[in-house]
C-alpha positions in Angstrom: -7.4 -3.8 -19.1 -7.8 -0.5 -17.0 -9.5 -2.5 -14.3 -6.5 -4.9 -14.0 -4.0 -2.1 -13.5 -2.2 -1.7 -10.2 -3.8 1.2 -8.3 -1.1 3.4 -6.9 -1.6 6.4 -4.6 1.3 8.9 -4.6 1.4 11.5 -1.8 3.8 14.4 -2.1 3.5 18.1 -1.4 5.6 19.0 -4.4 3.2 19.2 -7.4 6.1 18.8 -9.9 6.9 15.4 -8.4 3.3 14.4 -8.6 3.1 15.5 -12.3 6.4 13.7 -13.1 5.2 10.5 -11.5 2.0 10.6 -13.4 3.7 11.4 -16.7 6.1 8.5 -16.2 3.8 5.8 -14.9 0.3 6.6 -16.2 0.5 3.8 -18.8 1.6 1.2 -16.2 -0.7 2.0 -13.3 -4.0 3.6 -12.3 -2.6 6.6 -10.5 -4.1 8.7 -7.7 -2.3 11.8 -6.6 -2.5 13.7 -3.3 -0.7 16.9 -2.3 -1.1 16.1 1.5 -1.6 13.3 3.9 -5.2 14.5 4.5 -5.9 14.2 0.7 -4.3 10.8 0.7 -6.6 9.5 3.4 -9.6 10.9 1.5 -8.6 8.9 -1.6 -8.1 5.7 0.5 -11.7 6.0 1.7 -13.0 6.0 -1.9 -10.6 3.8 -3.8 -9.2 0.2 -3.3 -5.5 1.2 -3.5 -2.9 -1.5 -3.9 0.3 0.5 -3.3 0.9 3.8 -1.4 4.0 5.8 -2.1 4.6 8.9 0.0 7.2 11.5 0.4 8.8 11.7 3.9 9.2 15.5 4.2 5.8 17.2 3.9 4.7 20.4 5.8 1.7 19.2 7.8 2.4 15.5 8.4 5.5 13.5 7.4 5.4 10.4 5.4 6.0 7.9 8.3 3.2 9.5 10.3 0.8 9.3 7.3 1.7 5.7 6.7 1.2 4.8 10.4 -2.1 6.6 10.5 -3.6 4.6 7.6 -2.8 1.1 9.0 -5.9 0.7 11.2 -8.4 1.4 8.4 -6.3 0.4 5.4 -3.8 -2.4 6.4 -3.6 -4.1 3.0 -2.0 -1.6 0.7 1.8 -2.0 0.4 3.6 1.1 1.7 6.7 2.8 0.1 8.5 5.7 1.6 10.3 8.2 -0.7 12.7 10.8 0.6 15.3 13.2 -0.8 17.3 12.9 2.5 19.2 10.0 4.0 17.7 10.2 7.4 18.4 6.9 9.3 15.7 7.7 11.9 13.1 8.1 9.2 14.1 4.7 7.8 13.8 3.1 11.3 10.5 4.8 11.9 9.3 3.8 8.5 9.9 0.2 9.2 8.8 0.1 12.8 5.8 2.5 12.8 4.7 2.8 9.1 5.3 -0.9 8.3 7.0 0.2 5.1 7.6 -2.4 2.4 10.4 -0.4 0.7 12.4 2.8 1.3 13.6 4.8 -1.7 15.6 8.0 -2.1 14.8 10.8 -4.5 15.3 11.4 -7.3 13.7 8.0 -8.0 15.1 5.9 -10.8 12.2 4.9 -13.2 13.0 1.3 -13.8 13.9 0.6 -10.2 10.7 2.2 -8.9 8.7 0.2 -11.5 10.3 -3.0 -10.2 9.6 -2.1 -6.6 5.9 -1.3 -7.3 5.6 -4.6 -9.3 7.1 -6.6 -6.4 5.0 -4.7 -3.9 1.9 -5.6 -5.9 2.9 -9.3 -6.0 3.2 -9.3 -2.2 -0.1 -7.5 -1.9 -1.8 -10.1 -4.2 -0.3 -13.1 -2.4 -1.4 -11.7 1.0 -4.9 -11.1 -0.4 -5.1 -14.7 -1.9 -3.7 -16.1 1.4 -6.4 -14.4 3.4 -9.1 -15.7 1.0 -7.8 -19.2 1.3 -7.5 -19.0 5.1 -11.1 -17.7 5.2 -12.3 -20.6 3.0 -10.5 -23.1 5.1 -12.0 -21.7 8.3 -15.5 -21.9 6.8 -14.9 -25.5 5.6 -13.6 -26.4 9.0 -16.7 -24.9 10.7 -19.0 -26.8 8.4 -17.1 -30.1 9.1 -17.3 -29.5 12.8 -21.1 -28.9 12.5 -21.6 -32.1 10.5 -19.5 -34.0 13.0 -21.5 -32.7 15.9 -24.7 -33.7 14.1 -23.5 -37.2 13.5 -22.4 -37.6 17.1 -25.9 -36.4 18.3 -27.9 -38.8 16.0 
């Protein structure tokens, strides 16, 4: 069952928020915690993360910049931005630069966050399945083209 759990990476410079998140959701998800964007990137290199949640306001690198930075190497995880401030520019940047799936304000509401993570994972799974089906279709098409060429040559 542990293996089927949604893998969630939560990045926040406030340790209390990380501990509260883990205490609240440890039964629902396989949780990875990072106190900085740098730590978050290190975890992404080692783990196959499904959903990334990050705080916007962090000292070295804000959440949008972190999310934007992981897209080239880790395009698949769904990205959620969490902030204690209603900063419209952060929302715009999150959508345009960080390709954020959802934007939430702090303090997060447990049931709502649970629903957002569940929905994000469904989108993640559908995208992954779609990619696998597309790859299979391309392979089958290549094989058919090869057979057709062989028949035309004989």
